[in-house]
C-alpha positions, 0 to 999 in steps of 0.5 A: 518468561523468555518471551516477556524478557524478549519483549521487554528488551526488543519492544521499544526497539521494534516500536521505534521502527514501527513509528519510523515506518509510519512516518514514511508512509504518511507522505501524501505523494499524490496530494503533493504532486498534484498540487505541484503540477497545478491540478489543485487538491486531488481530494476534490475530484473523482473518488477523493482518494490521494492514490494513483488511480484518482490522480489518473482522473486528472488526465495526467498519466505521468502524474499518476505514474509518479504517484504510484512510484512514490507510494511504492518507494516510501514503503520499500525504503521504510522496510529496507532501512529497518532491515539494514539496521534492525533485522527481519522483525524490525522490517516487518514492524516498519512495513506495518507502520508504513502501510498504516501511515499511508492509510491513516496519515496524521497530517491529513486527519487520518484520511489517506489512500487505500494502500495498494501501491504501498502494499506492492512496495512492501512486498518488493522489499520483503519478498520480491517474487511475491511482488512479481506475482502481484504485478502479473495478477494485477496487470492481467486482471486490469487488462481483462476487466479495466477495473483497478480496484478488482485487480488490486483485490485479487492481487492482494488476496493471492500475495500472502498465499504466494509468500507462504508457499515460498516459505516466508511465513512471517511475511505472509502473516503480515500481508494477510493482515494488510490484505484484510485492511486493503479490502476494508479500505475498498469496501465502497469499491466492492459495493460498486463492483457488485452493482456494476457502477465502478469506474474503469481505468482511464475514465474520469469521474 
């Protein structure tokens, strides 16, 4: 009964932070920046994705970097605002909302990015040491393989484990879910990795 009472009082409150996070996550950073820079609709080139890796295929490294930064920051801001005004549970709800917003933005017919930059931004706000581990893993794998997708898959697989080892159990549970979603969004990349046809970092098309 206490759990029911708790949800009755806190449920709408937490739902509001989830919606706030979702709205933050729907901001299509890559799409907006590409159009401002005169690159057209980023969805019409490469993989058709709105994330930094596809933006890099326009030939503009600075544009890809700005997209990466923007997609990360929107997740970080959503969590930090929720943390400040609602506490840890609200921060987790906002984080989930931001990730889903990036993956399924209502403004783009629910067709968004694959979530890796936003995943990192959420980790940075919730468990900074885990975000550091994510960065080291991603950079190391990218340096060796030149595959952005493989680097992301490995980094997301390890991040929840790092969080759990650091004692951040609630956050680890959230990121276990985010990892499953990220892998599902990368299912085509996984197929191409298995067949050896996945594009490498810096390669157009």
